[in-house]
PAFILUM-444502 format. One record per residue: residue number from 1; x, y, z of N, C-alpha, C in turn. Coordinates in pm, whole numbers. Layout:
k/n.u/n.v/n.w/ca.u/ca.v/ca.w/c.u/c.v/c.w
NUM/X/Y/Z/X/Y/Z/X/Y/Z
...
END
This chain:
k/n.u/n.v/n.w/ca.u/ca.v/ca.w/c.u/c.v/c.w
1/-3879/4356/929/-3971/4372/826/-3903/4239/733
2/-3999/4175/675/-3992/4081/566/-3931/4181/418
3/-3852/4121/378/-3798/4167/236/-3849/4079/134
4/-3942/4118/51/-3989/4039/-63/-3879/4002/-151
5/-3895/3849/-188/-3788/3815/-304/-3849/3817/-445
6/-3802/3828/-550/-3870/3849/-661/-3970/3737/-687
7/-4101/3788/-713/-4202/3707/-707/-4200/3591/-817
8/-4105/3615/-901/-4096/3504/-1045/-4024/3391/-985
9/-3940/3402/-885/-3867/3280/-845/-3987/3182/-764
10/-4043/3268/-667/-4121/3156/-569/-4258/3145/-666
11/-4318/3199/-756/-4413/3162/-832/-4359/3058/-964
12/-4273/3086/-1017/-4221/2980/-1129/-4198/2870/-1111
13/-4142/2864/-965/-4082/2709/-917/-4176/2665/-813
14/-4276/2758/-781/-4371/2705/-674/-4303/2690/-546
15/-4229/2777/-496/-4132/2770/-386/-4236/2769/-254
16/-4233/2704/-137/-4340/2731/-21/-4330/2885/34
17/-4430/2930/10/-4427/3073/22/-4480/3097/175
18/-4398/3105/263/-4421/3149/376/-4330/3289/424
19/-4363/3346/519/-4288/3474/562/-4134/3434/599
20/-4116/3328/666/-3994/3298/724/-3900/3271/583
21/-3977/3187/499/-3905/3136/407/-3822/3234/299
22/-3928/3357/295/-3930/3490/218/-3764/3544/285
23/-3780/3542/394/-3674/3639/510/-3546/3533/467
24/-3558/3416/467/-3431/3332/452/-3380/3352/320
25/-3460/3362/217/-3427/3376/63/-3356/3488/60
26/-3417/3632/110/-3374/3774/119/-3251/3769/174
27/-3227/3697/265/-3094/3704/374/-3002/3635/282
28/-3005/3519/245/-2898/3441/165/-2856/3525/22
29/-2961/3573/-21/-2955/3668/-133/-2868/3798/-105
30/-2860/3844/0/-2779/3947/52/-2641/3908/83
31/-2647/3799/147/-2512/3776/234/-2426/3668/122
32/-2455/3625/22/-2393/3532/-51/-2380/3565/-203
33/-2294/3533/-269/-2275/3557/-425/-2387/3459/-496
34/-2422/3502/-621/-2538/3450/-690/-2542/3299/-705
35/-2399/3266/-728/-2408/3117/-752/-2435/3047/-623
36/-2410/3092/-505/-2477/3008/-379/-2600/3021/-381
37/-2679/3144/-385/-2805/3159/-369/-2887/3066/-487
38/-2839/3060/-623/-2902/2986/-721/-2879/2840/-671
39/-2757/2799/-651/-2756/2645/-594/-2864/2613/-452
40/-2869/2700/-392/-2933/2667/-269/-3089/2666/-293
41/-3124/2727/-401/-3277/2714/-453/-3297/2599/-520
42/-3198/2577/-585/-3200/2472/-705/-3232/2334/-603
43/-3118/2332/-518/-3121/2217/-426/-3252/2191/-362
44/-3319/2275/-319/-3444/2254/-275/-3544/2181/-382
45/-3556/2248/-478/-3652/2186/-597/-3621/2058/-643
46/-3459/2014/-623/-3450/1867/-663/-3480/1783/-569
47/-3468/1855/-444/-3513/1761/-308/-3652/1753/-317
48/-3734/1848/-355/-3899/1804/-356/-3903/1712/-453
49/-3843/1722/-547/-3845/1624/-663/-3842/1474/-604
50/-3708/1436/-561/-3669/1340/-491/-3804/1297/-409
51/-3840/1396/-312/-3949/1327/-232/-4092/1295/-308
52/-4098/1352/-417/-4234/1328/-506/-4197/1182/-569
53/-4093/1176/-596/-4047/1003/-672/-4076/925/-539
54/-4030/938/-450/-4000/843/-305/-4166/824/-269
55/-4255/907/-311/-4402/911/-289/-4423/971/-155
56/-4340/1070/-119/-4343/1152/13/-4445/1262/-15
57/-4535/1299/75/-4623/1411/72/-4579/1538/140
58/-4565/1650/117/-4530/1748/174/-4659/1797/300
59/-4632/1830/408/-4722/1839/548/-4785/1732/591
60/-4763/1591/537/-4779/1472/579/-4668/1393/639
61/-4582/1374/532/-4446/1301/528/-4311/1391/548
62/-4324/1518/531/-4224/1604/571/-4256/1730/578
63/-4170/1826/641/-4223/1973/644/-4155/2032/585
64/-4237/2101/455/-4181/2152/338/-4117/2285/382
65/-4140/2372/471/-4069/2499/508/-3945/2467/543
66/-3949/2362/644/-3816/2323/712/-3726/2262/594
67/-3782/2180/508/-3684/2134/385/-3637/2272/315
68/-3718/2356/274/-3666/2474/201/-3573/2558/305
69/-3577/2579/405/-3495/2659/498/-3353/2581/530
70/-3357/2433/535/-3233/2339/543/-3156/2356/380
71/-3238/2388/271/-3161/2404/138/-3126/2535/127
72/-3208/2625/136/-3159/2773/106/-3063/2824/213
73/-3052/2771/322/-2957/2830/422/-2818/2717/432
74/-2808/2635/350/-2704/2536/391/-2570/2579/346
75/-2567/2681/269/-2423/2719/232/-2397/2846/292
76/-2485/2920/380/-2443/3041/458/-2293/3029/545
77/-2237/2909/559/-2119/2900/640/-2003/2967/529
78/-2059/2979/402/-1937/3058/303/-1964/3207/281
79/-2062/3257/377/-2055/3408/381/-1969/3453/489
80/-1953/3601/476/-1863/3660/583/-1902/3658/697
81/-2053/3660/724/-2097/3638/875/-2109/3478/902
82/-2077/3402/835/-2090/3258/871/-1929/3217/875
83/-1848/3283/815/-1704/3216/827/-1643/3247/971
84/-1673/3131/1062/-1618/3148/1204/-1489/3073/1180
85/-1474/2965/1287/-1349/2888/1322/-1396/2741/1307
86/-1489/2704/1243/-1534/2553/1232/-1529/2508/1095
87/-1545/2414/1030/-1596/2358/921/-1705/2447/866
88/-1674/2468/734/-1805/2554/689/-1938/2513/726
89/-1946/2383/695/-2080/2299/715/-2149/2344/862
90/-2045/2331/956/-2093/2346/1115/-2090/2511/1150
91/-2018/2582/1078/-2046/2740/1082/-2178/2770/1050
92/-2188/2701/913/-2320/2727/838/-2444/2685/931
93/-2451/2571/982/-2552/2539/1071/-2569/2629/1205
94/-2465/2675/1252/-2466/2757/1374/-2522/2897/1339
95/-2479/2943/1243/-2517/3078/1176/-2683/3064/1134
96/-2716/2972/1073/-2852/2946/1033/-2961/2954/1172
97/-2867/2856/1267/-2976/2841/1395/-2987/2990/1455
98/-2897/3062/1468/-2908/3189/1516/-3013/3267/1428
99/-3004/3299/1305/-3092/3356/1242/-3245/3314/1247
100/-3266/3184/1268/-3421/3079/1308/-3451/3163/1450
101/-3359/3137/1531/-3398/3174/1680/-3428/3365/1684
102/-3367/3442/1608/-3402/3576/1610/-3551/3576/1546
103/-3599/3498/1502/-3725/3512/1435/-3839/3399/1507
104/-3777/3357/1650/-3875/3272/1719/-3918/3157/1686
105/-3828/3068/1598/-3864/2959/1542/-3827/2847/1662
106/-3905/2724/1683/-3900/2649/1778/-3767/2566/1780
107/-3708/2533/1911/-3596/2455/1895/-3591/2356/1845
108/-3707/2273/1841/-3707/2153/1765/-3688/2154/1642
109/-3766/2262/1555/-3728/2294/1422/-3611/2342/1380
110/-3539/2429/1461/-3417/2446/1436/-3309/2334/1438
111/-3333/2248/1530/-3256/2151/1527/-3233/2044/1403
112/-3341/2044/1332/-3361/1952/1217/-3286/2034/1119
113/-3299/2193/1072/-3237/2269/1002/-3076/2262/1029
114/-3051/2244/1168/-2894/2255/1198/-2839/2123/1129
115/-2908/2023/1148/-2874/1863/1107/-2874/1888/954
116/-2933/1942/891/-2966/1939/751/-2823/2040/684
117/-2826/2127/753/-2670/2189/714/-2547/2126/774
118/-2522/2105/865/-2391/2039/930/-2377/1924/845
119/-2483/1833/830/-2457/1696/745/-2458/1700/613
120/-2472/1799/522/-2492/1799/395/-2375/1741/318
121/-2296/1734/374/-2170/1662/300/-2138/1549/356
122/-2230/1498/426/-2181/1346/501/-2265/1257/459
123/-2203/1180/373/-2279/1075/272/-2302/965/375
124/-2424/899/382/-2419/774/473/-2490/808/622
125/-2483/937/656/-2515/985/782/-2651/1055/775
126/-2643/1164/677/-2765/1231/678/-2901/1176/627
127/-2882/1072/544/-2980/1002/481/-3058/890/592
128/-2999/906/722/-3054/815/834/-3100/921/932
129/-3125/1046/913/-3161/1142/1008/-3298/1167/971
130/-3369/1289/1025/-3487/1320/985/-3509/1330/828
131/-3650/1298/783/-3674/1306/646/-3643/1443/578
132/-3656/1566/645/-3580/1664/597/-3467/1703/565
133/-3396/1641/628/-3236/1647/640/-3187/1545/508
134/-3264/1415/515/-3193/1327/392/-3244/1373/288
135/-3372/1444/279/-3412/1503/133/-3304/1624/104
136/-3266/1703/200/-3199/1806/163/-3074/1758/116
137/-2994/1683/185/-2866/1625/140/-2877/1558/-7
138/-2996/1479/-6/-3023/1433/-146/-3036/1560/-269
139/-3102/1649/-234/-3130/1762/-348/-2999/1845/-376
140/-2910/1834/-276/-2762/1921/-274/-2674/1849/-343
141/-2666/1717/-318/-2595/1602/-397/-2605/1625/-544
142/-2766/1613/-589/-2815/1627/-718/-2734/1753/-797
143/-2754/1857/-717/-2705/1988/-798/-2598/2005/-806
144/-2492/1952/-703/-2349/1963/-731/-2266/1856/-815
145/-2301/1730/-785/-2230/1626/-850/-2338/1537/-955
146/-2437/1565/-952/-2535/1499/-1040/-2615/1375/-957
147/-2581/1340/-827/-2627/1211/-772/-2759/1209/-827
148/-2828/1105/-854/-2977/1092/-877/-3035/1182/-970
149/-2973/1244/-1060/-3023/1344/-1165/-3107/1271/-1281
150/-3076/1142/-1269/-3169/1073/-1395/-3296/1026/-1329
151/-3331/1055/-1211/-3488/1026/-1143/-3558/1174/-1166
152/-3490/1259/-1198/-3567/1414/-1188/-3656/1402/-1301
153/-3764/1459/-1282/-3897/1481/-1402/-3822/1541/-1509
154/-3846/1486/-1626/-3801/1537/-1767/-3826/1671/-1759
155/-3736/1783/-1806/-3717/1911/-1826/-3726/1990/-1684
156/-3734/1923/-1572/-3705/2016/-1457/-3576/2085/-1468
157/-3484/1999/-1470/-3351/2077/-1463/-3327/2188/-1565
158/-3365/2149/-1685/-3372/2272/-1784/-3435/2393/-1752
159/-3560/2371/-1675/-3637/2480/-1632/-3572/2567/-1521
160/-3494/2496/-1394/-3459/2564/-1308/-3331/2614/-1347
161/-3262/2545/-1431/-3134/2617/-1472/-3154/2751/-1553
162/-3266/2765/-1641/-3310/2870/-1713/-3331/2986/-1614
163/-3411/2978/-1517/-3433/3085/-1387/-3300/3097/-1323
164/-3257/3003/-1307/-3123/3015/-1164/-2992/2946/-1227
165/-2907/3018/-1314/-2814/2971/-1381/-2706/2922/-1304
166/-2631/2808/-1348/-2515/2743/-1259/-2400/2824/-1224
167/-2353/2924/-1327/-2241/3010/-1295/-2113/2918/-1239
168/-2113/2816/-1298/-1974/2721/-1285/-1995/2689/-1141
169/-2102/2644/-1098/-2127/2636/-959/-2009/2531/-880
170/-1974/2405/-949/-1915/2319/-881/-1776/2385/-861
171/-1703/2442/-959/-1571/2498/-905/-1602/2643/-842
172/-1701/2709/-861/-1699/2833/-777/-1704/2806/-628
173/-1787/2707/-589/-1808/2673/-461/-1705/2605/-405
174/-1608/2526/-478/-1492/2496/-411/-1405/2562/-393
175/-1406/2673/-485/-1291/2789/-475/-1331/2855/-352
176/-1451/2874/-282/-1498/2969/-169/-1460/2858/-54
177/-1482/2742/-79/-1428/2671/51/-1278/2661/58
178/-1210/2639/-26/-1077/2664/-7/-1008/2824/29
179/-1078/2919/-32/-1039/3034/15/-1039/3055/167
180/-1143/3004/224/-1171/2998/358/-1073/2902/433
181/-1055/2815/394/-949/2707/437/-805/2746/424
182/-781/2808/338/-639/2859/325/-594/2978/426
183/-703/3057/446/-709/3159/561/-685/3093/684
184/-775/3004/711/-794/2939/837/-790/2793/837
185/-676/2736/809/-643/2583/785/-725/2511/893
186/-747/2549/1028/-811/2488/1110/-964/2456/1061
187/-1025/2513/977/-1146/2487/919/-1164/2374/818
188/-1050/2317/793/-1046/2211/693/-943/2091/757
189/-997/2024/866/-917/1922/929/-889/1807/790
190/-776/1742/798/-754/1644/697/-847/1547/663
191/-911/1485/750/-1021/1381/710/-1138/1447/695
192/-1158/1577/660/-1319/1636/636/-1312/1671/485
193/-1412/1699/409/-1447/1720/283/-1386/1844/264
194/-1372/1943/350/-1305/2098/316/-1145/2041/318
195/-1118/1980/406/-987/1920/403/-926/1850/293
196/-1025/1765/205/-987/1696/107/-976/1819/-28
197/-1042/1901/-53/-1048/2011/-113/-913/2094/-112
198/-884/2141/31/-787/2211/54/-639/2115/7
199/-616/1977/25/-533/1925/-10/-492/1945/-154
200/-590/1954/-244/-553/1968/-378/-477/2076/-426
201/-485/2196/-343/-431/2325/-361/-327/2362/-269
202/-268/2223/-213/-116/2266/-116/-15/2163/-210
203/114/2217/-192/205/2089/-211/170/1944/-189
204/223/1840/-273/175/1731/-220/262/1682/-88
205/152/1609/-24/234/1600/134/215/1711/232
206/196/1815/210/185/1944/301/73/1907/398
207/-29/1844/344/-149/1803/422/-141/1659/479
208/-137/1625/598/-109/1503/630/-231/1397/586
209/-217/1284/553/-322/1183/493/-371/1085/614
210/-445/993/621/-496/918/753/-361/850/782
211/-280/792/712/-142/711/739/-69/816/820
212/-29/940/761/43/1029/854/0/1056/982
213/-132/1069/1000/-187/1083/1130/-177/959/1237
214/-186/854/1165/-149/747/1260/-13/732/1288
215/89/777/1183/240/761/1241/260/873/1330
216/186/951/1358/242/1081/1433/144/1064/1551
217/98/986/1572/8/971/1706/85/948/1827
218/196/900/1804/282/856/1940/226/701/1994
219/157/641/1946/125/519/2020/193/394/1967
220/259/411/1850/377/320/1822/295/189/1712
221/182/245/1682/121/133/1600/190/96/1474
222/217/-8/1428/287/-62/1286/203/-111/1200
223/230/-82/1057/146/-149/958/137/-317/965
224/-19/-357/954/0/-478/942/-103/-497/809
225/-127/-652/784/-197/-683/643/-160/-577/504
226/-273/-546/447/-213/-482/304/-159/-365/345
227/-144/-270/458/-84/-162/475/61/-198/515
228/100/-322/519/240/-354/575/338/-354/453
229/269/-332/327/371/-353/202/504/-252/225
230/622/-311/181/745/-218/215/751/-100/150
231/801/-7/195/811/116/133/977/145/107
232/995/234/-18/1134/263/-50/1192/352/3
233/1304/321/109/1365/408/200/1471/480/133
234/1518/468/1/1603/539/-61/1570/550/-216
235/1594/626/-285/1560/646/-437/1598/539/-505
236/1696/466/-484/1726/331/-560/1664/214/-525
237/1600/208/-421/1514/91/-365/1370/101/-462
238/1331/220/-533/1219/210/-595/1211/127/-702
239/1339/114/-778/1340/8/-901/1340/-115/-848
240/1393/-152/-719/1417/-287/-667/1266/-341/-658
241/1187/-257/-581/1075/-285/-550/962/-312/-670
242/992/-202/-771/915/-205/-891/906/-372/-943
243/1065/-417/-963/1087/-547/-1031/1002/-651/-948
244/1043/-648/-802/991/-741/-702/829/-743/-715
245/747/-610/-732/601/-631/-727/566/-675/-858
246/628/-649/-983/602/-679/-1121/618/-838/-1098
247/726/-888/-1065/705/-1041/-1079/625/-1093/-1018
248/577/-1032/-872/475/-1103/-797/347/-1097/-847
249/320/-1022/-929/202/-967/-966/113/-881/-891
250/184/-822/-815/119/-721/-699/91/-589/-754
251/-58/-575/-793/-83/-426/-878/-87/-337/-767
252/-115/-358/-662/-142/-243/-558/3/-212/-496
253/91/-296/-494/230/-260/-470/286/-172/-582
254/243/-233/-694/314/-124/-801/278/23/-793
255/135/12/-787/39/150/-774/125/211/-654
256/145/136/-556/199/236/-420/332/285/-439
257/389/277/-573/527/339/-582/508/464/-672
258/386/504/-685/325/631/-761/278/721/-693
259/289/875/-682/210/952/-612/53/938/-650
260/-21/991/-607/-173/981/-646/-182/1024/-794
261/-106/1164/-821/-138/1215/-930/-5/1209/-1038
262/66/1098/-1025/180/1090/-1095/168/1061/-1234
263/267/1075/-1313/245/1062/-1487/340/934/-1486
264/277/838/-1595/330/728/-1605/338/693/-1763
265/434/644/-1822/453/633/-1976/467/472/-1997
266/385/377/-2004/392/271/-1999/443/192/-2179
267/393/276/-2261/477/244/-2377/476/379/-2451
268/561/382/-2563/598/496/-2609/478/605/-2672
269/363/524/-2680/247/589/-2739/158/627/-2653
270/178/585/-2521/90/601/-2436/140/691/-2304
271/58/769/-2257/83/867/-2126/-36/875/-2062
272/-24/812/-1925/-141/820/-1829/-110/898/-1722
273/-223/934/-1637/-194/1028/-1526/-301/999/-1419
274/-253/983/-1289/-334/954/-1183/-331/834/-1148
275/-369/765/-1022/-351/633/-968/-462/521/-1057
276/-565/567/-1090/-679/457/-1149/-605/451/-1300
277/-572/518/-1357/-520/505/-1496/-367/430/-1493
278/-299/455/-1401/-164/380/-1372/-208/244/-1331
279/-292/232/-1245/-346/103/-1207/-387/7/-1352
280/-438/54/-1399/-501/-7/-1546/-379/-41/-1649
281/-290/38/-1662/-193/35/-1731/-101/-82/-1665
282/-78/-72/-1545/21/-185/-1489/-56/-318/-1491
283/-174/-318/-1471/-261/-449/-1468/-239/-515/-1581
284/-248/-431/-1711/-207/-476/-1862/-64/-536/-1865
285/19/-462/-1798/154/-531/-1800/162/-653/-1739
286/90/-665/-1617/95/-793/-1526/79/-905/-1631
287/-84/-872/-1679/-145/-975/-1747/-70/-1039/-1867
288/16/-948/-1918/106/-976/-2037/210/-1070/-1999
289/234/-1077/-1872/353/-1195/-1826/491/-1099/-1836
290/500/-956/-1846/624/-896/-1841/717/-909/-1721
291/830/-885/-1740/952/-905/-1649/1048/-806/-1704
292/1097/-720/-1600/1189/-584/-1614/1288/-604/-1499
293/1394/-589/-1588/1516/-563/-1523/1575/-436/-1545
294/1622/-369/-1428/1637/-232/-1403/1790/-197/-1348
295/1887/-150/-1432/2014/-117/-1387/2021/40/-1377
296/2098/56/-1271/2079/230/-1224/2203/278/-1298
297/2165/384/-1396/2270/442/-1441/2330/588/-1382
298/2241/658/-1334/2266/781/-1274/2175/836/-1174
299/2215/904/-1102/2107/978/-982/2136/1103/-948
300/2063/1195/-928/2074/1321/-876/1988/1336/-766
301/2000/1361/-661/1923/1385/-516/1950/1491/-447
302/1831/1584/-460/1844/1729/-379/1721/1727/-300
303/1740/1720/-147/1649/1726/-35/1536/1624/-89
304/1429/1648/-111/1308/1538/-128/1284/1489/-254
305/1354/1553/-351/1350/1532/-487/1475/1440/-542
306/1446/1347/-622/1548/1277/-701/1530/1252/-844
307/1641/1255/-928/1624/1245/-1059/1704/1112/-1090
308/1627/1010/-1168/1688/846/-1172/1664/827/-1307
309/1799/759/-1355/1798/714/-1490/1838/586/-1471
310/1748/461/-1534/1792/302/-1546/1814/277/-1677
311/1878/187/-1698/1868/76/-1830/1756/-17/-1785
312/1659/-6/-1856/1563/-80/-1847/1539/-220/-1952
313/1525/-348/-1936/1509/-436/-2028/1389/-496/-2009
314/1281/-500/-2078/1155/-538/-2058/1145/-700/-2168
315/1088/-807/-2093/1075/-915/-2158/917/-955/-2140
316/924/-1066/-2244/766/-1122/-2208/648/-1063/-2285
317/682/-937/-2340/567/-866/-2415/605/-866/-2544
318/683/-942/-2601/702/-936/-2765/816/-1033/-2787
319/856/-1062/-2909/954/-1150/-2955/1077/-1145/-2905
320/1103/-1016/-2896/1238/-973/-2835/1229/-872/-2733
321/1351/-857/-2660/1332/-760/-2531/1343/-634/-2585
322/1273/-572/-2502/1280/-408/-2521/1372/-349/-2436
323/1486/-278/-2488/1562/-188/-2398/1548/-46/-2394
324/1553/23/-2293/1530/165/-2297/1610/238/-2178
325/1637/377/-2179/1673/461/-2087/1567/519/-2013
326/1550/492/-1899/1434/554/-1814/1486/705/-1763
327/1382/767/-1742/1373/901/-1665/1276/913/-1575
328/1333/915/-1455/1235/890/-1345/1246/1022/-1248
329/1139/1085/-1207/1145/1176/-1097/1075/1116/-982
330/1170/1132/-855/1102/1062/-752/1084/1162/-631
331/1005/1142/-536/993/1260/-427/963/1168/-288
332/1034/1211/-174/1016/1155/-53/902/1219/12
333/809/1110/42/689/1141/121/702/1152/262
334/587/1211/324/605/1242/481/630/1116/557
335/612/997/525/664/901/610/783/834/568
336/857/917/482/989/888/437/1026/803/322
337/904/735/274/921/661/182/925/736/41
338/993/670/-69/1019/731/-201/911/688/-296
339/865/747/-375/762/710/-491/789/807/-625
340/758/761/-721/746/832/-855/651/916/-863
341/700/1061/-900/619/1178/-960/584/1148/-1108
342/719/1099/-1158/704/1112/-1319/788/968/-1330
343/730/886/-1453/794/729/-1459/787/731/-1603
344/882/751/-1664/885/747/-1811/1010/683/-1880
345/983/535/-1892/1110/457/-1967/1143/497/-2110
346/1058/595/-2176/1092/644/-2303/1126/761/-2333
347/1148/834/-2224/1166/991/-2256/1292/1024/-2332
348/1393/953/-2320/1522/978/-2397/1498/952/-2552
END
């Protein structure tokens, strides 16, 4: 028996009002938290807006019922029933397919919904599939990270958010994905979207990256080209390579001596965090014509962590050399190389 969804949602947002769509809406409302339900319906509304903006007509250019089903069911993999042993997107696609089969939906139509759900995090792939798949991915992307939000009709986002509040969707959804992955790490392979999310909640290096996977493959492949840049095999070598890369103007070499979320203090008044900000600060240092001399003062090394202090003499950025005592925290990476976690020449 079909369970009616609140009429206000279907009427106010002019959702495609079929028995199957109402069943799907009611099922998601029962199986998932409100932030998932709201997101799923908003994704459809935004997908429909993108279709209209592209001149696509429901019933002619795409199947409106399939588009709604692909959107409203796309995160069912985050429900208890959908929490299997695959990526949440694939678990969700399989769960949605079973739901539709129970209601006698043709396999051809189920396949389109399956693709829409399984590929909704696959940028550059979903857009090449059926129109319903591409539109679903576009609407979902708009609601999560604002992709193409500027093309939405004026006032539409405000209207749909008033009826279906966000409830901190982006972070709530991320937490749901990570919670599943922490309990079942095989649901978040390192090279996938769930794997990327999980890596932010693990100690740095606990989840292997692409180059770690290559190193562990057993085929003996060696770095070439840009990946052949030398790694510091000891904490002391980090300073040596820093001086070498700075003199060569090798910005990526300098950045490679820092973890992605490292802290760097390029001047006493400046504190930057993360690879992008570090790259910009180091680029300014290179452009100024700076040269650096580092002389080791002391070092304390415990397992994979090292505390290093150098006497740093910086020239080329002012009329007089700048001499400072550095405080540097280094960490050994899974590939054995050492890099900065904190790089502060002015801490003392």
